[in-house]
C-alpha positions in Angstrom: -7.9 50.8 -23.1 -6.9 54.3 -22.3 -4.6 54.5 -19.3 -6.6 57.3 -17.8 -9.8 55.2 -17.8 -7.9 52.2 -16.5 -6.5 54.1 -13.6 -9.9 55.6 -12.7 -10.7 52.3 -11.1 -8.0 52.8 -8.4 -9.0 54.8 -5.3 -5.5 56.5 -5.1 -2.3 56.7 -7.0 0.4 59.1 -7.9 2.4 59.4 -11.1 5.4 61.2 -12.4 4.0 62.2 -15.9 0.9 63.1 -17.8 -1.3 60.0 -18.3 -3.5 61.3 -21.0 -3.7 59.8 -24.5 -1.8 56.7 -23.6 -3.2 53.3 -24.8 -2.6 50.1 -22.8 -2.7 47.0 -24.9 -2.3 44.5 -22.1 -1.3 44.0 -18.4 1.6 41.8 -17.4 3.3 40.8 -14.2 6.2 38.9 -15.9 8.7 41.1 -17.6 9.5 38.3 -20.0 6.0 38.5 -21.5 6.0 42.2 -22.1 5.0 43.5 -25.5 5.0 47.1 -26.8 2.2 49.1 -25.2 1.8 46.9 -22.1 1.4 47.9 -18.5 3.8 46.1 -16.1 2.7 45.6 -12.5 5.6 45.0 -10.0 4.5 42.2 -7.7 6.4 41.2 -4.6 6.5 37.4 -4.6 7.7 34.9 -2.0 11.1 34.5 -3.8 11.4 37.4 -6.3 10.4 41.1 -6.3 8.9 42.4 -9.6 10.3 45.9 -8.9 13.7 44.4 -9.8 12.5 43.8 -13.3 10.7 47.1 -14.0 13.6 48.6 -16.0 13.7 45.5 -18.2 10.0 45.7 -18.7 10.3 49.3 -19.8 13.1 48.4 -22.2 10.9 45.7 -23.7 8.1 48.2 -24.5 6.1 48.7 -21.3 4.6 52.2 -21.4 3.4 52.2 -17.8 4.9 50.6 -14.6 2.8 50.1 -11.5 5.0 50.2 -8.5 5.0 50.7 -4.7 7.9 53.1 -4.9 9.5 55.7 -7.3 11.5 54.0 -10.1 13.8 55.2 -12.8 12.1 53.5 -15.8 12.0 56.3 -18.4 10.4 56.7 -20.9 7.7 54.5 -19.2 5.3 56.2 -16.8 5.5 55.2 -13.2 2.2 54.7 -11.3 2.8 54.5 -7.6 0.2 52.7 -5.4 0.2 51.5 -1.8 -0.3 47.8 -2.7 0.5 46.5 -6.2 -1.2 43.1 -5.5 -4.5 44.7 -4.7 -4.0 47.2 -7.5 -3.4 44.4 -10.0 -6.7 42.8 -9.1 -8.6 46.1 -9.6 -6.8 47.0 -12.8 -7.3 43.5 -14.3 -11.0 43.6 -13.4 -11.4 47.0 -15.1 -9.2 46.0 -18.1 -11.4 42.9 -18.8 -14.6 44.9 -18.3 -15.8 43.2 -15.0 -16.3 39.8 -16.6 -18.0 38.2 -13.6 -21.0 40.5 -14.1 -21.8 38.3 -17.1 -22.6 35.1 -15.3 -23.4 33.7 -11.8 -20.2 32.9 -9.9 -20.0 30.2 -7.2 -17.0 30.1 -4.9 -16.2 27.1 -2.7 -13.8 27.4 0.1 -12.7 25.1 3.0 -9.9 22.7 3.8 -11.4 19.7 2.2 -14.0 19.0 -0.5 -13.5 22.0 -2.8 -12.5 20.0 -5.9 -15.2 17.4 -5.6 -17.9 19.9 -4.9 -17.0 22.0 -8.0 -17.2 18.8 -10.2 -20.5 17.8 -8.7 -21.9 21.3 -9.5 -20.5 21.1 -13.0 -22.4 17.8 -13.5 -25.6 19.1 -12.0 -25.6 22.3 -14.1 -24.7 20.4 -17.3 -27.7 18.2 -16.6 -29.7 21.3 -16.1 -28.8 22.4 -19.7 -26.2 25.0 -18.8 -22.8 25.7 -20.3 -20.4 25.7 -17.4 -17.0 27.2 -16.4 -14.8 25.6 -13.8 -11.6 26.7 -12.1 -9.9 24.4 -9.6 -6.9 22.5 -8.3 -6.9 20.0 -11.2 -7.7 22.2 -14.2 -9.8 24.9 -15.8 -12.7 24.0 -18.0 -14.9 26.1 -20.3 -17.7 23.8 -21.5 -15.9 20.6 -22.6 -12.6 22.4 -23.2 -9.9 21.6 -20.7 -7.0 23.9 -19.8 -4.0 23.4 -17.4 -3.7 25.3 -14.2 -0.9 25.9 -11.6 -2.6 27.3 -8.5 -5.8 26.3 -6.8 -6.9 29.9 -7.4 -4.9 31.7 -10.2 -3.4 35.2 -9.6 -5.8 38.1 -10.2 -4.5 38.9 -13.7 -4.9 35.3 -15.0 -8.2 34.9 -13.1 -9.8 37.9 -14.7 -8.4 37.0 -18.1 -10.0 33.5 -17.7 -13.3 35.0 -16.6 -13.2 37.3 -19.7 -12.6 34.2 -21.8 -15.6 32.5 -20.2 -17.8 35.5 -20.8 -16.7 35.6 -24.4 -17.6 32.0 -24.8 -21.0 32.7 -23.2 -20.9 30.3 -20.2 -24.1 30.3 -18.1 -22.5 29.6 -14.7 -19.0 29.3 -13.2 -17.8 27.3 -10.2 -14.4 27.8 -8.7 -12.3 26.7 -5.7 -11.2 29.6 -3.6 -8.1 29.0 -1.4 -7.2 30.8 1.7 -4.0 32.1 0.1 -6.1 33.6 -2.8 -8.4 35.3 -0.4 -5.6 36.6 1.8 -3.5 37.8 -1.1 -6.4 39.5 -2.8 -6.4 37.3 -5.9 -10.2 37.2 -6.1 -10.6 40.9 -5.4 -13.0 42.3 -8.0 -14.7 39.0 -8.6 -18.5 39.2 -8.1 -19.5 36.0 -6.2 -23.2 35.1 -6.1 -23.0 32.1 -3.9 -20.2 31.3 -1.4 -19.8 27.8 0.0 -18.0 26.8 3.2 -17.1 23.1 3.4 -15.1 22.7 6.6 -11.9 23.8 8.3 -9.1 21.7 9.7 -5.4 22.1 10.1 -3.6 23.0 6.9 -1.4 25.8 5.5 0.1 26.8 8.8 3.3 27.4 7.0 1.5 30.5 5.6 -1.1 31.4 8.2 0.3 32.1 11.7 -2.4 30.0 13.4 -5.9 28.5 12.9 -7.6 31.8 13.8 -5.7 33.5 11.0 -6.6 30.6 8.6 -10.3 31.0 9.5 -10.1 34.8 9.1 -8.9 34.3 5.6 -11.8 32.0 4.8 -14.3 34.6 6.1 -13.2 37.1 3.4 -15.1 35.2 0.8 -18.3 35.7 2.8 -17.7 39.3 3.9 -17.0 40.0 0.2 -20.5 38.9 -0.9 -21.6 42.5 -0.3 -25.1 43.7 -1.0 -26.7 43.6 -4.4 -30.3 44.5 -5.2 -29.9 43.2 -8.8 -28.7 39.7 -7.9 -29.6 37.7 -4.8 -26.6 36.4 -3.0 -26.3 33.5 -0.6 -23.9 31.8 1.8 -24.0 28.0 2.0 -22.5 26.6 5.2 -21.7 23.1 6.6 -23.4 23.5 10.0 -21.7 20.3 11.3 -18.5 22.3 11.4 -18.3 24.6 14.4 -16.4 27.2 12.4 -19.5 27.8 10.4 -20.8 30.0 13.3 -17.9 32.5 12.6 -18.6 32.3 8.9 -22.3 33.0 9.4 -21.5 36.0 11.5 -19.3 37.3 8.7 -21.9 37.7 6.0 -25.0 40.0 5.6 -26.5 37.6 3.1 -29.1 34.8 3.6 -27.6 31.6 4.7 -28.6 28.0 3.7 -27.2 25.2 5.9 -26.4 21.6 5.2 -25.4 18.8 7.5 -25.8 15.2 8.7 -25.5 15.5 12.5 -27.1 18.8 13.1 -30.6 20.0 12.0 -30.1 21.9 8.7 -31.9 23.1 5.6 -30.4 20.3 3.5 -29.7 17.0 5.2 -28.7 13.4 4.5 -30.5 10.6 6.5 -30.8 6.8 6.2 -27.1 6.6 5.2 -25.7 3.2 4.0 -22.1 2.6 2.9 -20.9 -0.1 0.5 -17.5 -0.6 -1.1 -18.8 0.5 -4.5 -21.5 3.0 -3.6 -23.2 5.2 -1.0 -27.0 5.4 -0.5 -28.8 8.1 1.5 -32.0 10.1 1.7 -31.6 13.7 0.5 -33.9 16.0 2.5 -34.3 19.6 1.2 -36.8 22.5 1.5 -38.2 21.5 -1.9 -38.7 17.8 -1.1 -36.7 14.6 -0.6 -35.3 11.8 -2.7 -33.1 8.8 -2.4 -29.5 9.1 -3.8 -27.5 6.1 -4.8 -24.0 7.5 -5.6 -20.8 6.0 -6.9 -18.9 8.3 -4.5 -17.9 6.6 -1.2 -17.9 7.9 2.3 -19.3 10.5 4.7 -17.0 13.2 3.4 -18.5 12.7 -0.1 -22.0 13.0 1.3 -21.1 16.4 2.7 -19.8 17.3 -0.8 -23.1 16.2 -2.4 -25.1 18.1 0.2 -23.1 21.3 -0.6 -23.6 20.9 -4.3 -27.3 20.1 -3.8 -27.7 23.2 -1.7 -26.2 25.5 -4.4 -28.3 23.8 -7.1 -31.5 24.4 -5.1 -30.7 28.0 -4.8 -30.2 28.2 -8.5 -33.7 26.6 -9.0 -32.5 23.3 -10.3 -35.1 20.5 -9.8 -34.6 17.7 -7.3 -35.0 15.2 -10.2 -32.0 16.8 -12.1 -29.9 16.9 -8.9 -30.6 13.2 -8.3 -29.8 12.3 -11.9 -26.4 14.2 -11.8 -25.3 13.0 -8.4 -26.0 9.4 -9.4 -24.3 9.8 -12.8 -20.9 11.1 -11.8 -18.3 8.3 -11.5 -15.9 10.2 -9.4 -13.1 12.8 -9.4 -9.5 12.1 -10.3 -7.5 11.1 -7.2 -10.4 11.4 -4.8 -11.1 7.9 -3.4 -10.2 6.5 -6.8 -10.0 2.8 -6.9 -7.2 1.1 -8.9 -8.2 -2.3 -10.3 -6.1 -4.7 -12.3 -7.7 -8.0 -11.5 -6.5 -8.2 -7.8 -8.5 -9.7 -5.0 -7.8 -6.7 -2.7 -8.8 -3.1 -2.9 -6.3 -0.2 -3.8 -7.6 3.3 -3.2 -5.7 6.5 -4.2 -6.8 9.7 -2.4 -5.6 13.3 -2.2 -6.0 13.3 1.6 -3.1 15.5 2.7 -4.3 16.9 6.0 -4.8 15.1 9.3 -8.6 15.7 9.1 -9.0 14.5 5.5 -6.8 11.5 6.1 -9.0 10.6 9.1 -12.2 11.1 7.1 -10.9 8.7 4.4 -9.7 6.1 6.8 -12.9 6.2 8.8 -14.7 5.5 5.6 -12.4 2.7 4.7 -13.0 1.3 8.2 -16.7 1.2 7.5 -16.4 -1.6 4.9 -13.0 -3.1 5.6 -13.3 -6.9 6.1 -9.6 -7.6 6.6 -6.5 -5.5 7.1 -5.8 -1.8 6.1 -2.5 -0.7 4.8 -2.0 3.1 4.6 0.9 4.6 2.5 1.3 8.2 3.3 3.9 11.0 3.5 3.8 14.8 4.0 5.1 17.6 1.7 8.3 19.5 2.2 8.5 23.3 2.7 5.0 23.2 4.2 3.4 23.1 7.7 5.7 20.9 9.8 3.3 20.7 12.7 0.9 18.4 10.8 3.5 15.8 10.1 3.3 13.8 13.4 -0.5 14.3 13.3 -0.7 12.6 9.9 1.4 9.7 11.1 -0.7 9.4 14.3 -3.9 9.2 12.2 -2.4 6.6 9.8 -1.3 4.3 12.7 -4.6 4.7 14.6 -6.8 3.5 11.7 -4.4 1.1 10.0 -3.1 -2.4 10.6 0.2 -1.1 9.1 1.1 2.5 8.2 3.9 2.8 5.6 5.4 6.2 6.0 7.1 7.5 2.9 8.1 10.5 0.8 5.4 12.8 -0.7 6.7 16.0 -2.5 9.8 16.7 -0.4 10.5 19.8 -2.6 13.7 21.3 -1.2 13.7 19.4 2.1 15.5 16.2 2.9 12.9 13.3 2.8 14.6 11.7 5.8 14.1 14.8 7.9 10.4 15.0 7.0 9.9 11.4 7.9 11.7 12.0 11.2 9.2 14.8 11.9 6.4 12.3 11.2 7.7 9.7 13.6 8.7 12.0 16.4 6.6 11.2 19.5 4.8 8.4 17.7 3.6 5.9 20.4 2.1 3.3 18.1 4.6 0.8 16.6 2.5 -0.5 13.7 4.4 1.4 11.1 7.4 1.1 8.9 9.4 3.8 7.0 10.2 3.4 3.3 11.6 6.7 2.0 11.2 5.8 -1.7 7.6 6.3 -2.6 7.6 3.7 -5.4 9.1 1.1 -3.2 6.6 2.0 -0.4 3.7 1.4 -2.8 5.2 -1.8 -4.0 5.7 -3.0 -0.5 2.1 -2.3 0.6 0.7 -4.0 -2.5 2.9 -7.0 -2.0 1.8 -7.3 1.6 -1.9 -7.2 0.7 -4.0 -10.4 0.6 -7.6 -11.2 -0.3 -10.0 -8.7 1.3 -7.4 -6.3 2.4 -7.4 -2.6 1.5 -4.4 -0.5 0.5 -4.8 3.3 0.8 -2.3 5.4 -1.0 -2.8 9.0 0.4 -1.5 12.5 -0.1 -1.0 13.0 -3.9 -4.2 11.9 -5.5 -4.5 13.3 -9.0 -0.9 14.7 -9.1 1.2 13.2 -11.9 4.6 14.3 -10.5 6.9 14.1 -7.5 8.9 17.3 -6.7 12.4 16.5 -5.4 15.0 19.3 -4.9 12.9 21.7 -6.9 12.7 19.3 -9.9 9.4 17.7 -11.0 9.6 14.0 -12.0 6.8 12.0 -13.6 5.1 10.1 -10.8 1.4 9.0 -10.6 0.3 6.9 -7.6 -2.3 5.2 -9.8 0.1 4.1 -12.5 2.7 3.0 -10.0 0.0 1.0 -8.0 -1.3 -0.7 -11.2 2.2 -1.7 -12.2 2.9 -3.1 -8.8 -0.4 -5.1 -8.9 0.5 -6.6 -12.3 4.0 -7.4 -11.2 2.7 -9.1 -8.1 0.4 -11.2 -10.3 3.2 -12.5 -12.4 5.4 -13.5 -9.4 
């Protein structure tokens, strides 16, 4: 693409040379990936500043450097902008020809439920005969092809590249998780959302956001960004049982469809019945009602199904197809996933890593627990410290025994994290076992017939990060090995 055309997407910039007749072959934000004819955008990260690598990028063949300050990178042209992060999103969208104009885009934001809701929507739209795209915490998918992913919401450059790839492969609809970080950092700037979903808001990411009000402000950006379109109808889908939805509703000019259980809403669940293996409820919608018998367990999963059903109804999917898809899906990796190896007690692995999500899971476990509940849980290092004692408090409140252990300590001392968890803890029904494998083994060895062991915090993750190094570690594999070892003793 001609540099002049590419830069025409920016509202303001200044440059030190003539920009005519220069071709840009690609856009990069990592100087190690530069090829001849590329544009390099200097991004200030949390640990490194891309401006420090601009000269290396020019030496590697970059013909244009986008920067927030003048740089000596001759013979490359310097393009100076006020904010390179925002500029990267605009430039990437222009370079890839506004790919989200080629398909309906559904964004799901909230503290909990984003991943499950995207997978439910994928199942519904596949049953509706559509080719789907999905971007989320676990992976990216285009149709049945699966790709690895590092962030819940990729940076703007990779996001637009992925959207472009989806457009080339002619997907019919795309669902994506949208994190508060992505919204605040402008990663989704330039993405044309058709439906925005709000699941809920509870304490998380206060290592990044200064307080809960700032966290909520970031979430509203998805809804203020819906804008006005006379070509495509746009909608906001809100969980009306969460009080924060009132702020979200006031943040959008688009029509709102609500869902809930406790409060009167457009889409509701009634006649709810929980079992260890399934959940049954009546799905009431503006287009009729039907009975859902789902393999997904718990109230929180009913909310996820209501969110997905609300979106599907807006996209004119029949109630029969919604019912079929919701009843077909077996579950999502690491979300209330049961580990079975012939034992006479239940072992459940769940991603719950916030006080609210842990309480939701444990309340569900409490619904059908016939004997004791053992909860194995830790909290991550280099993250919000204020939620650590809250997690421990929730674990002891709902469990017969809470086994507090290491999660992903990252660069922190695991012992210091556990000390934060136990500070001020009044309940005494807990033990501390720093080694996560030993903690899981301990909980499973304690379990007897009818007991439930919940292993919380990591869910689908297949690693444990200690001192900046990722080691292979899967709660599900460790649990299954512990069950089998117990059976042979």
